[in-house]
C-alpha positions as CSV (number, residue, x, y, z in Angstrom):
1,X,0.0,0.0,0.0
2,X,1.4,3.4,-0.9
3,X,2.3,5.9,1.8
4,X,-0.1,8.5,0.3
5,X,-3.2,6.4,1.0
6,X,-3.2,5.4,4.7
7,X,-5.4,2.4,5.4
8,X,-7.0,3.6,8.6
9,X,-8.0,6.9,10.3
10,X,-5.3,6.3,12.9
11,X,-2.6,5.9,10.1
12,X,-3.9,9.0,8.4
13,X,-3.5,11.2,11.5
14,X,-0.2,9.7,12.3
15,X,1.1,10.6,8.9
16,X,-0.4,14.1,9.1
17,X,1.3,14.8,12.4
18,X,4.6,13.3,11.5
19,X,4.9,15.0,8.1
20,X,4.2,18.5,9.6
21,X,7.7,18.5,11.1
22,X,6.3,20.3,14.1
23,X,7.8,20.5,17.5
24,X,4.6,19.2,18.9
25,X,5.5,15.8,17.5
26,X,8.4,15.5,19.8
27,X,6.3,16.1,22.9
28,X,3.9,13.3,21.9
29,X,6.6,10.7,21.7
30,X,6.7,10.1,25.5
31,X,3.0,9.7,26.0
32,X,1.2,6.4,26.7
33,X,-0.6,4.9,23.7
34,X,-4.2,6.2,24.3
35,X,-3.1,9.8,25.1
36,X,-0.7,9.7,22.2
37,X,-3.5,8.6,19.9
38,X,-5.9,11.3,21.1
39,X,-3.4,14.2,20.9
40,X,-2.2,13.0,17.5
41,X,-5.8,13.0,16.1
42,X,-6.5,16.4,17.7
43,X,-3.3,17.9,16.3
44,X,-4.1,16.5,12.9
45,X,-7.5,18.2,13.0
46,X,-5.8,21.5,13.8
47,X,-3.4,21.0,10.9
48,X,-6.2,20.2,8.5
49,X,-8.1,23.4,9.2
50,X,-5.0,25.5,9.4
51,X,-3.9,24.2,6.0
52,X,-7.1,25.5,4.5
53,X,-5.9,29.1,5.3
54,X,-2.3,28.5,4.2
55,X,-2.8,26.5,1.1
56,X,-6.1,27.7,-0.5
57,X,-5.4,30.8,-2.5
58,X,-9.0,31.8,-3.1
59,X,-10.5,33.2,0.1
60,X,-14.0,32.3,-1.1
61,X,-13.0,28.7,-1.6
62,X,-11.2,28.7,1.8
63,X,-14.4,30.0,3.5
64,X,-16.4,27.2,1.9
65,X,-13.9,24.6,3.1
66,X,-14.0,25.9,6.6
67,X,-17.8,25.9,6.5
68,X,-17.6,22.2,5.4
69,X,-15.4,21.5,8.5
70,X,-17.9,23.2,10.8
71,X,-20.6,21.0,9.5
72,X,-18.3,17.9,9.7
73,X,-17.7,18.7,13.4
74,X,-21.4,19.0,14.1
75,X,-21.9,15.6,12.2
76,X,-19.1,14.0,14.2
77,X,-20.5,15.0,17.6
78,X,-23.9,13.7,16.3
79,X,-22.1,10.3,15.9
80,X,-21.5,10.5,12.1
81,X,-17.9,11.6,11.4
82,X,-16.9,11.1,7.7
83,X,-13.4,12.6,7.6
84,X,-10.6,10.3,8.8
85,X,-9.3,12.9,11.3
86,X,-12.6,13.1,13.1
87,X,-13.1,9.3,12.8
88,X,-9.7,9.0,14.7
89,X,-10.5,11.7,17.2
90,X,-14.2,11.1,18.2
91,X,-13.6,7.8,20.1
92,X,-11.3,9.8,22.5
93,X,-13.6,12.8,23.0
94,X,-15.7,11.4,25.9
95,X,-12.6,10.1,27.9
96,X,-10.7,13.5,27.6
97,X,-13.6,16.0,27.7
98,X,-13.1,17.2,24.2
99,X,-16.2,19.2,23.3
100,X,-17.7,20.5,20.1
101,X,-17.1,24.1,21.1
102,X,-13.3,23.4,21.3
103,X,-13.1,22.3,17.6
104,X,-15.4,25.1,16.5
105,X,-13.2,27.7,18.2
106,X,-10.1,26.4,16.3
107,X,-12.1,26.8,13.0
108,X,-13.2,30.3,14.1
109,X,-9.6,31.3,14.6
110,X,-8.8,30.1,11.0
111,X,-11.8,32.2,9.7
112,X,-10.2,35.2,11.4
113,X,-7.1,34.6,9.3
114,X,-9.3,34.9,6.2
115,X,-11.0,38.0,7.3
116,X,-8.2,39.9,8.9
117,X,-4.6,40.6,8.0
118,X,-3.9,43.3,10.7
119,X,-4.5,43.6,14.5
120,X,-4.9,47.1,15.8
121,X,-3.8,46.3,19.4
122,X,-2.7,43.5,21.6
123,X,-6.2,42.9,22.9
124,X,-7.3,42.1,19.4
125,X,-4.4,39.8,18.8
126,X,-5.1,38.1,22.1
127,X,-8.6,37.1,20.9
128,X,-7.1,35.5,17.8
129,X,-4.4,33.7,19.9
130,X,-7.1,32.5,22.3
131,X,-8.9,30.7,19.5
132,X,-5.9,29.2,17.6
133,X,-3.6,28.5,20.6
134,X,-5.3,28.9,24.0
135,X,-8.1,26.5,23.2
136,X,-5.6,24.1,21.7
137,X,-3.7,24.3,24.9
138,X,-6.9,23.7,26.9
139,X,-7.7,20.5,25.0
140,X,-4.1,19.3,25.1
141,X,-4.0,19.8,28.9
142,X,-7.2,17.6,29.2
143,X,-5.6,14.9,27.1
144,X,-2.3,15.0,29.0
145,X,-4.2,14.4,32.3
146,X,-5.4,17.5,34.0
147,X,-6.7,17.1,37.5
148,X,-6.8,20.8,38.7
149,X,-9.1,23.6,37.4
150,X,-6.1,26.1,37.5
151,X,-4.3,24.0,34.9
152,X,-6.7,25.4,32.3
153,X,-5.4,28.9,33.0
154,X,-1.8,27.6,32.7
155,X,-2.7,26.0,29.3
156,X,-4.2,29.3,28.0
157,X,-1.2,31.4,29.0
158,X,1.2,28.8,27.6
159,X,-0.8,28.7,24.3
160,X,-0.4,32.5,24.1
161,X,3.3,32.3,24.7
162,X,3.8,29.7,22.0
163,X,1.7,31.6,19.5
164,X,3.6,34.8,20.2
165,X,6.8,32.9,19.6
166,X,5.4,31.6,16.3
167,X,4.4,35.2,15.3
168,X,8.0,36.4,16.0
169,X,9.6,33.6,14.1
170,X,7.2,34.0,11.1
171,X,7.2,37.8,10.6
172,X,8.9,37.4,7.2
173,X,6.8,34.5,5.9
174,X,3.6,36.2,7.0
175,X,4.7,39.5,5.3
176,X,5.0,37.5,2.0
177,X,1.3,36.6,2.4
178,X,0.4,40.2,3.1
179,X,-0.1,39.5,6.8
180,X,1.2,41.4,9.9
181,X,0.3,39.9,13.3
182,X,2.4,42.4,15.3
183,X,-0.2,44.9,16.7
184,X,-0.4,48.2,14.7
185,X,-0.3,50.1,18.0
186,X,3.2,48.6,18.7
187,X,4.4,49.4,15.2
188,X,3.3,53.0,15.8
189,X,5.0,53.2,19.2
190,X,8.3,52.0,17.8
191,X,8.0,54.0,14.6
192,X,7.9,51.1,12.2
193,X,5.8,51.3,9.1
194,X,3.7,48.4,8.0
195,X,5.0,48.9,4.5
196,X,8.5,48.4,5.7
197,X,7.6,45.0,7.2
198,X,5.8,44.0,4.0
199,X,8.9,45.0,2.1
200,X,10.9,43.0,4.7
201,X,13.2,46.0,5.4
202,X,15.4,45.9,8.6
203,X,15.9,48.9,10.8
204,X,17.1,49.6,14.4
205,X,13.4,50.4,15.1
206,X,12.3,47.0,13.8
207,X,14.8,45.3,16.1
208,X,13.5,47.3,19.1
209,X,9.9,46.4,18.2
210,X,10.8,42.7,18.0
211,X,12.7,42.9,21.3
212,X,9.6,44.2,22.9
213,X,7.5,41.3,21.4
214,X,10.0,38.8,22.7
215,X,9.9,40.3,26.2
216,X,6.1,40.0,26.1
217,X,6.3,36.3,25.1
218,X,8.8,35.6,28.0
219,X,6.3,37.2,30.4
220,X,3.6,34.8,29.3
221,X,6.0,31.8,29.6
222,X,6.7,32.9,33.2
223,X,3.1,33.5,33.9
224,X,2.1,30.0,32.6
225,X,4.8,28.2,34.5
226,X,3.7,30.0,37.7
227,X,0.1,29.0,37.2
228,X,0.7,25.3,36.7
229,X,-0.4,23.5,39.9
230,X,2.3,21.1,41.4
231,X,-0.2,18.3,41.3
232,X,-0.4,18.4,37.5
233,X,3.3,19.1,36.7
234,X,4.1,15.4,35.9
235,X,1.0,14.9,33.7
236,X,1.6,18.2,31.9
237,X,5.2,17.3,30.9
238,X,4.4,17.3,27.1
239,X,3.2,20.9,27.4
240,X,6.4,21.8,29.3
241,X,8.4,20.1,26.5
242,X,6.7,22.5,24.1
243,X,7.6,25.4,26.4
244,X,11.2,24.3,26.5
245,X,11.5,23.9,22.7
246,X,9.7,27.1,21.9
247,X,11.4,29.2,24.5
248,X,14.8,27.9,23.3
249,X,13.8,29.0,19.8
250,X,12.8,32.4,21.1
251,X,16.2,32.8,22.8
252,X,17.9,31.7,19.5
253,X,16.0,34.4,17.6
254,X,17.1,37.0,20.2
255,X,20.7,35.9,19.8
256,X,20.4,36.3,16.0
257,X,19.1,39.8,16.6
258,X,15.7,39.1,15.1
259,X,16.9,38.3,11.6
260,X,13.5,36.9,10.8
261,X,12.5,38.8,7.7
262,X,14.4,36.7,5.2
263,X,14.8,33.4,6.9
264,X,13.0,31.0,9.3
265,X,15.1,30.4,12.3
266,X,14.6,26.9,13.6
267,X,16.0,24.2,15.9
268,X,17.3,20.9,14.5
269,X,15.1,17.8,15.0
270,X,17.9,16.4,17.2
271,X,17.9,19.5,19.4
272,X,14.1,19.4,19.8
273,X,14.3,15.7,20.8
274,X,17.0,16.5,23.3
275,X,15.1,19.3,24.9
276,X,12.0,17.1,25.1
277,X,14.0,14.3,26.6
278,X,15.5,16.6,29.2
279,X,12.1,17.7,30.4
280,X,11.0,14.0,30.5
281,X,14.0,12.9,32.5
282,X,14.9,15.9,34.6
283,X,11.6,17.9,34.9
284,X,11.0,21.5,33.9
285,X,13.2,23.5,36.3
286,X,15.0,25.6,33.7
287,X,12.5,26.5,31.1
């Protein structure tokens, strides 16, 4: 059987997750089988809807596809999933408290991407991050084994920190798509024109703007780690692995003086695995 036609929903989501090359994959490796199957299926769902925005050039077609996904989610929670991603995910939904509203929120975040290419202020950006990252963090925390209510707050703050790191890393790539996720109010404060970012022009002001964004991301990492209850630290190790990988990436970008407009700064697979393994073996004392 060819690799391009997985035989089962489980194989489909495994292939989707592995082929993405994402850091998330390294955090899943250390999970027991049922949790790994659930988070892989959920992550594959997030990738599917995110790919609609990134890969479909016509916004009208992308909107139609996202509307299809909304209907597919409703059908899945009514017991009739047709897409392999939801066929793989739905058996795990009751055990881990995955609800229809969670999946709908992720789709809503992708719809925002189709309707909006600028954010006036950080409050507006936070709303977007809540949908595409905070809710993802909330579902992930449930799958990993949340026992304390406060762990949801930790998951949302960590999701925000991870998304802000993504935004910092991807400024150049987003500019090529005509998108700027950095709040317009921050650009104005630092004297950076949107046109300069779209043209991918470096300046001392741009570096200062990015330094400010990085400091904000670090604050949310610290906030998240402070919120995580001690009782859930062991279960939430996969999220802490993500924090370690992404915060290391953020520090790397800082060391490179935010040279993000013409390149994508990244960590090697081996380094990601090493960072994940360190959290697994030694805990999360130095994130």
